[in-house]
C-alpha positions in Angstrom: -17.5 20.5 -2.5 -19.4 18.4 -5.1 -19.3 14.6 -4.6 -16.8 12.7 -6.8 -18.3 10.6 -9.5 -17.5 6.9 -9.6 -15.1 7.2 -12.6 -13.3 10.1 -11.0 -12.8 8.1 -7.8 -11.6 5.0 -9.6 -9.2 7.1 -11.7 -7.8 8.6 -8.6 -7.1 5.2 -7.1 -5.6 3.9 -10.3 -3.3 6.9 -10.7 -2.3 7.0 -7.1 -1.4 3.4 -7.1 0.4 3.7 -10.4 2.5 6.5 -9.1 3.3 4.8 -5.8 4.4 1.5 -7.4 6.3 3.3 -10.2 8.2 5.5 -7.8 8.7 2.9 -5.1 9.6 -0.2 -7.0 11.3 2.0 -9.6 13.6 3.3 -6.9 14.6 -0.3 -6.1 15.3 -1.0 -9.8 17.3 2.2 -10.3 19.3 1.6 -7.1 20.4 -1.8 -8.5 21.2 -0.3 -12.0 23.1 2.6 -10.5 25.2 0.5 -8.2 23.4 1.4 -5.0 23.3 5.2 -5.3 19.8 5.5 -4.0 20.6 3.3 -0.9 18.1 1.5 1.4 17.4 4.7 3.3 16.7 6.5 0.0 14.2 3.7 -1.1 12.4 3.9 2.2 12.1 7.7 1.8 10.8 7.4 -1.7 8.0 5.1 -0.6 7.1 7.3 2.3 7.2 10.5 0.3 5.2 9.2 -2.6 2.5 7.9 -0.2 2.4 11.3 1.4 2.2 13.1 -1.9 -0.6 10.8 -3.2 -2.7 11.3 -0.1 -2.3 15.0 -0.5 -3.3 14.7 -4.2 -6.1 12.3 -4.1 -7.2 12.1 -0.5 -10.2 14.3 -1.0 -11.2 12.4 -4.1 -11.0 8.7 -3.3 -9.3 8.6 0.1 -6.0 7.5 -1.6 -6.1 3.9 -0.3 -3.7 2.6 -3.0 -3.8 -0.7 -1.2 -6.3 -3.6 -1.5 -5.7 -4.6 2.1 -6.5 -1.1 3.3 -9.7 -1.1 1.2 -10.8 -4.5 2.5 -10.0 -3.4 6.1 -12.2 -0.3 5.6 -14.9 -2.6 4.2 -14.7 -4.9 7.3 -14.8 -1.8 9.5 -18.0 -0.7 7.8 -16.5 2.5 6.4 -17.0 1.6 2.7 -19.5 -0.5 0.8 -18.8 -3.8 -1.0 -19.4 -2.5 -4.5 -17.2 0.5 -3.9 -14.5 -1.7 -2.4 -14.5 -4.0 -5.4 -14.1 -1.0 -7.8 -11.2 0.4 -5.6 -9.4 -3.0 -5.7 -9.8 -3.4 -9.5 -8.5 0.2 -10.0 -5.5 -0.3 -7.6 -4.5 -3.5 -9.4 -4.8 -1.9 -12.8 -2.6 1.0 -11.7 0.0 -1.2 -10.1 0.2 -3.5 -13.2 0.6 -0.5 -15.5 3.5 0.8 -13.3 5.3 -2.6 -13.4 4.6 -3.0 -17.1 6.2 0.4 -17.8 9.2 -0.5 -15.6 9.6 -3.7 -17.6 9.8 -1.7 -20.8 12.3 0.7 -19.3 14.5 -1.9 -17.6 14.0 -5.2 -19.5 17.1 -6.7 -17.9 15.9 -6.4 -14.3 14.9 -9.7 -12.8 12.4 -8.8 -10.0 11.3 -5.3 -11.0 11.4 -4.2 -7.4 9.3 -7.1 -6.2 9.4 -8.3 -2.6 11.2 -11.4 -1.6 12.0 -12.7 1.9 15.7 -12.5 2.9 15.2 -15.0 5.6 12.6 -17.7 6.3 9.1 -17.5 5.0 7.7 -17.5 8.5 9.9 -14.6 9.5 8.8 -12.4 6.6 5.1 -13.4 7.1 5.1 -12.4 10.7 7.0 -9.2 10.0 4.5 -8.3 7.3 1.6 -9.0 9.6 2.9 -6.8 12.3 3.9 -4.0 10.0 0.5 -4.0 8.3 -1.2 -4.1 11.7 0.6 -1.0 12.8 0.1 0.8 9.5 -3.7 0.2 9.5 -4.1 1.1 13.1 -2.5 4.5 12.3 -4.7 4.9 9.1 -7.8 4.2 11.1 -6.8 6.8 13.7 -6.1 9.7 11.2 -8.7 9.0 8.5 -12.2 10.4 8.3 -14.6 7.5 7.4 -12.8 5.8 4.5 -10.9 8.9 3.5 -7.1 9.3 4.2 -6.9 13.1 3.6 -5.3 16.2 4.8 -1.8 17.2 5.8 -1.9 15.3 9.1 -2.9 12.0 7.4 -0.4 12.4 4.6 2.5 13.2 7.0 1.6 10.5 9.5 0.9 7.6 7.1 3.9 8.5 4.9 6.0 8.6 8.0 4.9 5.2 9.2 5.6 3.7 5.8 9.1 5.2 5.8 9.8 4.0 9.4 8.7 0.5 8.7 10.5 0.3 5.4 13.7 1.5 7.1 13.9 -1.2 9.7 12.1 -4.1 8.2 12.7 -3.7 4.4 16.0 -5.6 4.3 14.4 -8.7 5.7 10.8 -8.9 4.3 10.6 -6.0 1.9 8.1 -4.1 4.0 5.4 -4.3 1.4 2.2 -4.0 3.5 0.4 -3.8 0.2 -0.8 -6.7 -2.0 -0.9 -4.6 -5.2 2.7 -3.3 -4.6 4.0 -6.8 -4.5 1.7 -8.7 -6.9 2.2 -6.4 -9.8 6.0 -6.8 -10.1 5.7 -10.5 -9.3 3.2 -11.0 -12.2 5.1 -8.9 -14.7 8.5 -10.5 -13.8 7.0 -14.0 -13.5 8.4 -14.5 -10.0 5.4 -15.6 -8.1 7.1 -18.1 -5.8 6.7 -16.0 -2.6 3.8 -13.7 -3.7 1.3 -15.4 -1.3 3.2 -13.9 1.7 2.5 -10.4 0.5 -1.1 -11.1 -0.4 -2.1 -12.8 2.8 0.0 -11.1 5.5 -1.0 -7.5 4.9 -4.7 -8.5 4.9 -4.3 -10.5 8.2 -2.4 -7.6 9.8 -4.9 -4.9 8.7 -7.9 -6.9 9.8 -6.3 -7.5 13.2 -6.1 -3.7 13.5 -9.9 -3.4 13.7 -10.4 -4.9 17.2 -7.4 -2.9 18.4 -9.1 0.2 17.0 -12.3 -0.6 18.8 -10.3 -1.3 22.0 -8.3 1.9 22.0 -10.3 4.4 19.9 -13.8 5.8 19.9 -16.6 3.3 20.5 -17.9 3.5 17.0 -14.5 3.7 15.2 -15.1 0.5 13.3 -18.8 -0.1 13.5 -20.3 2.5 11.0 -23.0 0.8 8.9 -22.2 0.7 5.2 -23.9 -1.4 2.6 
């Protein structure tokens, strides 16, 4: 298989993130508009299914990170270079913002556009997001090849974890685990009051997954050199 060019890789990250944010946060918006017809379980399934689908679609192109915290954790693990990581994050944010912008055009009356807000205390949601992100990244590291999340196993496993975590933790913290997924609707809806939780907590949790990977996985799981 020929190597993917840089523009092809970045386009894959932008399109994958756009689709994930549009479908996932769109499900939240449409659930509210329709009087709860999608339901919390339905929203969790939408997030898991769209993640699975995008890994199947773009996993062999860019790895389908669709998440700045995942990309930064891969960088800290030595699985991706700094220049590549910066391009990935820019593409992810562009895709997420485009999705939230389109949802604003479609549903101008919606307040939060599917953004994440803590239902309880800030500390409660922060800790939940750290733990959820830790578990998600630990699974990603286990089923990925280098910095690539690809193949049926990776798609099913990662999509399943996203669904599982959204099912039980979503009503309290939103189960974001993804700075792009939370920042884009917060910026477009101008509700940034709790955005820092969903920027910091996923990164903390995913970075904490690296020593756990080294402890439980192969000796070189997070020590591959990458410039």
